Backbone as numpy.savetxt, mean C-alpha at the origin, in Angstrom:
# Nx Ny Nz CAx CAy CAz Cx Cy Cz
-14.33 -0.16 -6.18 -13.58 -0.03 -4.95 -14.47 -0.29 -3.80
-13.94 -1.06 -2.86 -14.63 -1.38 -1.69 -13.80 -1.22 -0.54
-14.40 -0.95 0.70 -13.62 -0.80 2.01 -14.23 -1.77 2.98
-13.48 -2.79 3.43 -13.92 -3.67 4.42 -12.89 -3.78 5.44
-13.31 -3.69 6.78 -12.43 -3.90 7.90 -11.22 -2.91 7.82
-11.40 -1.67 7.33 -10.32 -0.71 7.21 -9.40 -0.91 6.10
-9.76 -1.87 5.11 -8.95 -2.09 3.98 -9.64 -1.69 2.74
-9.17 -0.89 1.89 -9.66 -0.55 0.65 -9.25 -1.48 -0.53
-10.01 -2.05 -1.16 -9.66 -2.99 -2.28 -10.09 -2.36 -3.61
-9.24 -2.35 -4.61 -9.54 -1.77 -5.95 -9.11 -2.68 -6.97
-9.88 -2.91 -8.06 -9.42 -3.65 -9.13 -8.29 -3.06 -9.94
-7.31 -3.85 -10.31 -6.26 -3.35 -11.33 -6.47 -4.20 -12.53
-6.37 -3.53 -13.66 -6.49 -4.21 -15.01 -5.15 -4.83 -15.37
-4.12 -4.72 -14.60 -2.73 -5.17 -14.91 -2.40 -6.36 -14.11
-1.57 -7.18 -14.67 -1.01 -8.29 -13.76 -0.28 -7.74 -12.45
-0.14 -8.56 -11.53 0.39 -8.09 -10.26 1.79 -7.40 -10.46
2.74 -7.99 -11.11 4.02 -7.36 -11.28 3.99 -6.07 -12.06
3.13 -6.01 -13.06 2.99 -4.75 -13.89 2.32 -3.64 -12.89
1.39 -4.05 -12.13 0.71 -3.16 -11.18 1.72 -2.42 -10.24
2.59 -3.33 -9.69 3.57 -2.78 -8.78 4.65 -2.03 -9.52
5.04 -2.38 -10.78 6.00 -1.68 -11.51 5.48 -0.34 -11.86
4.17 -0.24 -12.23 3.59 1.02 -12.48 3.53 1.95 -11.28
3.20 1.42 -10.19 3.14 2.14 -8.98 4.56 2.68 -8.60
5.63 1.83 -8.70 7.00 2.21 -8.45 7.35 3.45 -9.32
6.96 3.38 -10.60 7.21 4.54 -11.55 6.54 5.80 -11.06
5.39 5.74 -10.56 4.66 6.86 -10.07 5.31 7.41 -8.81
5.74 6.60 -7.91 6.39 6.94 -6.65 7.80 7.61 -7.02
8.48 6.98 -7.90 9.85 7.52 -8.22 9.72 8.95 -8.85
8.74 8.97 -9.78 8.50 10.38 -10.36 8.21 11.42 -9.28
7.64 11.13 -8.23 7.27 12.02 -7.13 8.36 12.01 -6.10
9.39 11.31 -6.27 10.49 11.24 -5.33 10.10 10.75 -3.92
9.18 9.75 -4.01 8.71 9.16 -2.70 9.59 7.99 -2.52
10.03 7.77 -1.28 10.91 6.67 -0.91 10.28 5.35 -1.03
10.94 4.41 -1.66 10.51 3.07 -1.68 11.35 2.26 -0.67
10.80 1.70 0.26 11.63 1.03 1.36 11.78 -0.47 1.00
10.81 -1.08 0.39 10.91 -2.57 0.08 9.77 -2.94 -0.76
10.13 -4.04 -1.50 9.14 -4.65 -2.46 9.35 -6.10 -2.17
8.25 -6.74 -1.65 8.31 -8.08 -1.29 7.37 -8.96 -2.23
7.97 -9.97 -2.80 7.30 -10.86 -3.72 6.88 -12.04 -2.72
5.68 -12.00 -2.26 5.24 -13.04 -1.34 5.11 -14.43 -1.94
4.77 -14.46 -3.28 4.72 -15.61 -4.00 6.13 -16.35 -4.05
7.14 -15.54 -4.36 8.47 -16.02 -4.47 8.83 -16.61 -3.08
8.60 -15.91 -2.04 8.90 -16.35 -0.70 8.14 -17.70 -0.33
6.95 -17.87 -0.80 6.22 -19.08 -0.58 6.79 -20.17 -1.40
7.25 -19.88 -2.62 7.95 -20.97 -3.37 9.18 -21.48 -2.72
9.92 -20.61 -2.02 11.20 -20.95 -1.37 10.91 -21.97 -0.24
9.69 -22.10 0.21 9.45 -23.07 1.32 8.51 -24.14 0.78
8.40 -24.30 -0.52 7.59 -25.35 -1.14 6.14 -25.13 -1.07
5.66 -23.80 -1.01 4.17 -23.65 -0.95 3.81 -22.84 -2.21
2.52 -22.96 -2.57 1.97 -22.22 -3.68 1.15 -21.04 -3.23
1.28 -20.01 -3.89 0.56 -18.75 -3.60 0.23 -18.07 -4.90
-0.94 -17.52 -5.10 -1.20 -16.66 -6.30 -0.25 -15.47 -6.26
0.01 -14.82 -7.41 0.94 -13.71 -7.41 0.47 -12.66 -6.34
1.38 -12.27 -5.48 1.12 -11.36 -4.38 2.39 -10.54 -4.17
2.35 -9.24 -4.33 3.50 -8.44 -3.96 3.09 -7.29 -3.04
3.91 -6.92 -2.14 3.70 -5.87 -1.17 4.79 -4.84 -1.41
4.35 -3.58 -1.47 5.26 -2.41 -1.63 5.10 -1.50 -0.38
6.33 -1.25 0.27 6.42 -0.40 1.33 7.06 0.93 0.91
6.42 2.04 1.16 6.93 3.34 0.69 6.43 4.43 1.54
6.99 5.67 1.32 6.48 6.75 2.14 7.49 7.93 2.11
7.18 8.95 2.81 7.96 10.16 2.97 8.53 10.15 4.40
9.81 9.96 4.65 10.28 9.86 5.99 10.03 11.10 6.84
9.98 12.20 6.24 9.68 13.51 7.04 8.27 13.46 7.49
7.35 13.14 6.69 5.89 13.05 7.00 5.75 11.90 8.01
6.23 10.79 7.75 5.99 9.62 8.64 6.66 9.83 9.96
7.83 10.52 10.00 8.50 10.73 11.26 7.56 11.68 12.17
7.08 12.79 11.55 6.23 13.62 12.24 4.99 12.94 12.91
4.37 12.03 12.07 3.31 11.22 12.62 3.73 10.31 13.77
4.85 9.77 13.60 5.35 8.83 14.73 5.74 9.57 16.05
6.16 10.83 15.87 6.42 11.62 17.06 5.11 11.97 17.75
4.11 12.23 16.95 2.77 12.58 17.51 2.14 11.41 18.08
2.30 10.20 17.44 1.59 8.95 17.83 2.54 7.78 17.48
3.43 7.44 18.46 4.38 6.40 18.15 3.79 5.06 17.65
2.62 4.66 18.12 2.04 3.44 17.69 1.80 3.26 16.26
1.68 4.48 15.58 1.34 4.47 14.21 2.50 3.76 13.34
3.65 3.61 13.98 4.74 2.98 13.35 4.33 1.37 13.01
3.29 0.97 13.56 2.83 -0.35 13.27 2.29 -0.37 11.82
1.80 0.78 11.38 1.21 0.88 9.98 2.03 1.69 9.04
3.16 2.24 9.47 4.10 2.95 8.55 5.48 2.09 8.40
5.98 2.16 7.30 5.64 2.94 6.15 4.32 2.52 5.53
3.87 3.36 4.64 2.59 2.98 3.88 2.81 1.73 3.12
1.76 1.01 2.89 1.87 -0.24 2.17 0.75 -0.41 1.14
1.11 -0.90 -0.01 0.14 -1.34 -1.01 0.42 -2.78 -1.39
-0.70 -3.55 -1.41 -0.60 -4.97 -1.73 -1.28 -5.18 -2.99
-0.56 -5.77 -4.03 -1.17 -6.25 -5.25 -1.24 -7.76 -5.17
-2.49 -8.31 -5.44 -2.66 -9.66 -5.40 -3.61 -10.19 -6.37
-3.37 -11.45 -6.78 -4.28 -12.16 -7.75 -5.24 -13.05 -7.05
-6.54 -12.83 -7.19 -7.50 -13.82 -6.52 -7.67 -15.08 -7.36
-8.32 -15.99 -6.83 -8.48 -17.30 -7.39 -9.10 -17.25 -8.77
-9.94 -16.19 -9.03 -10.52 -16.03 -10.30 -9.73 -15.28 -11.31
-8.37 -15.03 -10.96 -7.40 -14.38 -11.79 -7.59 -12.83 -11.77
-8.56 -12.31 -11.08 -8.71 -10.84 -10.93 -7.59 -10.35 -10.06
-6.98 -9.24 -10.55 -5.91 -8.58 -9.70 -6.48 -7.40 -8.89
-6.15 -7.34 -7.68 -6.59 -6.38 -6.72 -5.48 -5.59 -6.22
-5.68 -4.39 -5.81 -4.82 -3.56 -5.08 -5.48 -3.18 -3.76
-4.78 -3.47 -2.65 -5.36 -3.26 -1.32 -4.48 -2.43 -0.45
-5.08 -1.59 0.25 -4.35 -0.71 1.20 -5.20 -0.18 2.43
-4.49 0.19 3.52 -5.31 0.63 4.65 -6.03 1.96 4.29
-7.29 1.95 4.68 -8.16 3.14 4.61 -7.64 4.19 5.52
-7.29 5.41 4.98 -6.82 6.46 5.93 -7.79 6.84 6.96
-9.12 6.74 6.76 -10.03 7.04 7.73 -10.05 5.96 8.85
-9.69 4.72 8.43 -9.48 3.69 9.55 -8.33 4.02 10.45
-7.19 4.42 9.76 -6.05 4.83 10.56 -6.28 6.10 11.40
-7.09 6.97 10.84 -7.47 8.20 11.65 -8.13 7.86 12.87
-9.15 6.83 12.81 -9.83 6.39 14.00 -8.95 5.61 14.90
-8.21 4.69 14.34 -7.32 3.73 15.18 -6.37 4.53 15.94
-5.82 5.61 15.51 -4.80 6.44 16.17 -5.22 7.71 16.62
-6.54 8.14 16.47 -7.08 9.31 16.92 -6.37 10.54 16.29
-6.06 10.39 14.96 -5.37 11.48 14.15 -6.23 12.58 13.86
-5.70 13.73 13.83 -6.47 14.93 13.42 -6.52 14.91 11.85
-7.47 15.76 11.36 -7.55 15.81 9.86 -6.24 16.30 9.28
-5.53 17.04 9.95 -4.26 17.58 9.39 -3.23 16.52 9.29
-3.21 15.62 10.26 -2.23 14.45 10.27 -2.66 13.44 9.17
-3.99 13.28 9.01 -4.43 12.31 8.07 -3.95 12.67 6.65
-3.79 13.92 6.35 -3.20 14.31 5.03 -2.04 13.62 4.64
-1.18 13.35 5.62 0.17 12.66 5.51 0.03 11.30 5.00
-1.17 10.69 5.31 -1.26 9.18 4.96 -2.41 9.00 3.87
-3.04 10.15 3.48 -4.14 10.00 2.54 -3.64 10.17 1.06
-2.49 9.72 0.83 -1.85 9.87 -0.54 -2.07 8.67 -1.43
-2.45 7.55 -0.81 -2.45 6.40 -1.68 -3.49 6.38 -2.80
-4.73 6.80 -2.50 -5.80 6.82 -3.63 -5.36 7.61 -4.85
-4.85 8.80 -4.65 -4.40 9.51 -5.85 -3.31 8.85 -6.59
-2.35 8.20 -5.75 -1.27 7.42 -6.39 -1.73 6.28 -7.24
-2.79 5.63 -6.68 -3.34 4.50 -7.45 -3.99 4.92 -8.78
-4.71 6.08 -8.58 -5.40 6.60 -9.81 -4.41 6.94 -10.86
-3.22 7.48 -10.48 -2.16 7.73 -11.52 -1.65 6.50 -12.09
-1.45 5.49 -11.28 -0.91 4.21 -11.73 -1.93 3.53 -12.69
-3.18 3.67 -12.57 -4.19 3.01 -13.39 -4.35 3.91 -14.66
-3.91 5.14 -14.68 -4.26 5.97 -15.86 -3.36 5.43 -17.12
């Protein structure tokens, strides 16, 4: 796992679609709202362009997210939470997401507020299990 420019990157042993499918299963089991699943490769194909498999999942807890946005409206730029699964040129699949500590600094969030957005790493660990 690496963190560069506020983005955490972690290897997934699964293909992109399976990675996101597994994450969706974890989220549904926890009754976390899934707002959107965007297949970036499919969208690229629609305009005649090629892209390695890339899918973006937007999800969250509306109650927790709303409380954050009331406290700091600009955090809506980064909410709902997002996880990107993408295949690199070497066929390695990666999972990328915003580092909660980066968001803490970016929006001057207290440790208490960061708990609302620091859920991604445990979700990914469950997905990889």
